[in-house]
N, C-alpha and C positions, 0 to 999 in steps of 0.2 A: 519577427522569424523572415529569416531571406528569401529572396522569391527562388521556387524551386519548380522543378520540371514534374510534369503532369502525374508517370508514376510514382514520385516523391512524398506528392500529395495523398494520392490513394495508398501508400504501405503506412502512412502516419494515420492515417482514417480507420483502417484493416486494424493496426496495431492499439487505436485507442477503443475500438469495439472489443478487442481481446481483454486489455487491461478492468474494461466496464464486465464481463465475462467473467472474469478470474475473482475480482473484489466481491461482487455478489455471490457467486458459486461458492470460494472459501471462505470469503469474510475476510481474505485481506491476502496480499502477493499482487493487488493492482500495479503497483510500481516497481517491483523487482523481478516480475515477469514482462514486463514492459519495456522500463526504462533502458534496459543493453539495448534493444533490439532501436528505440528510437534515436539514439547514441548512433548507431549505424550510419542513420540518415543525416542528421545534423551532431556534429560533435560538440556540444554546449550543454550541460544540464539546465544551465538557468534559463534556457527556452524552455524546457518542457516541464520543469517543476510548478513553476507558476499554474499551469494547466494541471496539472494531475492535481494539486490542491486543491486547486476551486473545485474540481470534479469532484472528489474526495468529501470536503465540505458538502455539497448536493447530494450526493448518493448516502452517505452516512446519515443524513438527516431522512432522507427517503427511507431509509430501512427503517431507522430507529423510532420514525415518528409515522410515517406515512401509514403503516397497518395497523395504527393506535387509531387513526381517527376514523379509517374505513370502519373497526370493528364498534368506535365511538356513536357514528352514523346510524351504523345495523342497529344498534341496541338502543340508542337512545339511552343509554346511563354512563354512570362514571366506571363500573365494572372494568370496561374494556381500558382504560389507563392504569388500573390497578396491575390488570394482566401483563399489559406491557412493560410495567416497569418491573414486576419480578423476573422479566427475561435480561435484566442487566444485573451483575454483581456490583453495583454500588461499593459496599465496603473496601473490596477487594481492588476495584479501579483508583479510588482514592489515594491508596498503601503503594499501590505501583505508580500512580501519577507523582508523589513527592518524591519518588525514589530517582523518577528518569526528570526532574523538569530541569534540572541543571546542566546534565550531559547534551540535553536538547539543544537548548541555549547557547553553548559551547561548540556543539554541531552547526547551527544556525550561521553563526559568526565564522567557521570554518569555509562555508558552501561561499559567503561572498565575498571572502579574501583571495582563495587559493587560486590558481590558473585553471582555462577551461580544462586543457587535456592532462593536467592532474589531477582533477574531481573526476574525470571519466574514467581516469587510468586505476583511480579508489575504486569508483563503483565499479568495473567490470573486476578487479581482484574481489571485492564483497560479495561480487556475485557469483564468481568461481567458486569460492570458498561454499556457497548453501547448493550449488550446484551439484557438487562432489558430493558431498549430504545426499541429498536428492537422489543422483543416479544409484549410490552403495545404497539407496534405502535405511539410511543412517541420520536421519534429520538430527538438526538439536532437541537434545530432552533434559527437561530440570526437574529435576525432585528432593534438591537440598537447598534450604534456604541461604545460605552463601554463594551457592551458582546463579540460585532466583534472581538474586540481588544483581551479582555481576552481570545476567544476560540483557537485565531492565536497564543497568548503567549505558553498555556496550549498542545496546539498542536504543536506547535517548539519544546516544553520540551519533550514531549509523543513521538516524531517522530525521535527524537535524539536518545532517549534510546532505542526503539525499534521499528521506522519503522510503528507504529498503532495510529499515529495521525490522519490517515485519517477521521473520523466522525468528528472531532471537526474542522478542517480545511472546509471540505467540511461543514458542516453547513453553515459558513460564505459565502465562494463562490457560494454556491446554490443562497443565496438571493444578490449577488451582481454581478453574473455573469450571461449572457442571458446563458439559458438553449444549445442554439444550438452551445457555444463556452465553457462550463461548462467541458468538459471531455478533449478536446485538452489543454487549461489552465492550468488543473490539471494535466495533463501529464508533461508540461513543467515546473509545481511547483514540481512535484516529482523528476525528474532529477536534477533539482541545489541542493535541499535537499540531495537527495541519492549521488551527488556529494563530498556535504561537507564528509559526513559521510565514503564515502569511500577511501576519503584525509586522517582523521583521520585513518580509520584502516591500512593505507597502513605505517603512519607513526608510529604506535606502534605496528608494525609490528604483525599483528592478520593475522590467516592463511585466505584467500579468498578462500580456500577449492576448489581452480579452477578445479581442476581434476574430480569433481565431478558436473561441467557446464556439461562435455562431454557427460553424459544421463539424468540429472536434466532438461538442457537447450530444448532437443527436445520434453521433457515431457511438460513442459511448453507453448514452441510452438504449441503445438495440443489444450491445452485448451484456449489459446491467438487468434486462430482462429476463433474456433469454438466462444469463447464469442464475436466477430467483428462482428459474424452474428448477435448475440442476441440481440448487443447494440439498433440497430435501433427499434427493439422493446421495449427496457426498456425505449427511450425516447420517445414513445406513448403510452405505457400505466403502469398507477399505478401497483405494484406488492405489496402490504402491506402483504402478504401471505407467498411470499418468505422470505421476512426480518423477518415475525414473527414465521416462520421456523427454519431460522438458527438463529435467538435470542435465540429459547429453545434449541436449538443443542451447541451452545456457553454455554448458562447457565451451559447447563449438562458438559460439557468437562472442563469448568473453574473451576467446582466444584470438578472434578476428579484430576485434577492437584494440586488443593490447597490440597487437601487432599493426594495425593503421595507426598508432599513437605513437609507436617506437620508430616507423620507418619513416 
């Protein structure tokens, strides 16, 4: 990461705190709702994606296994493990991964070979499509097996290029996985997809920006803890206003980002 002004570091820290909040509060969207803002600070996705990927690995393990171990220590029995495993829909998760794995690999290779400006333009364009759907209160939905497969293929590819395939993937999982299992199932999925991406980064000798995790990881952790408290409210209440506001903001950010690339 190049030398920045103090307020740019501050903005990056705030954005990562926001990503942690969204990730744990909604179960998805940590990248798609933060990466456009980060690209306005530094227009290079390969700087931020390794940082986001590592944090996603850490927090997905926290969500998936942290509560399980807490229950295990409190109860002193293996019942906690069985209870936690019931919150992950393993059969559907395996089925979806089989469909997504090849598009995911193709997307990762595209990320490593495309120029930074072109990659940022693609990211802003994809986010723009998501944002319009959120603003009009018409997010992606899927109720047909053929649409499921299309969304999983596209979501796998987009996840490979930029880690922002969540809206497409969630559209399928939300209709196929029980609501109480959705967040934990998604976190296991994100963990597997990010492991593939991290392995590719390491093989391609991409700078993982590990030194910046020393201050960005605590920022994301603060947002993560707040988001965990917010998650139950999200399960119990529909919040179309939140998505409409975020959709409008993302449209504005995407327009600014595309303009900066073109000018």
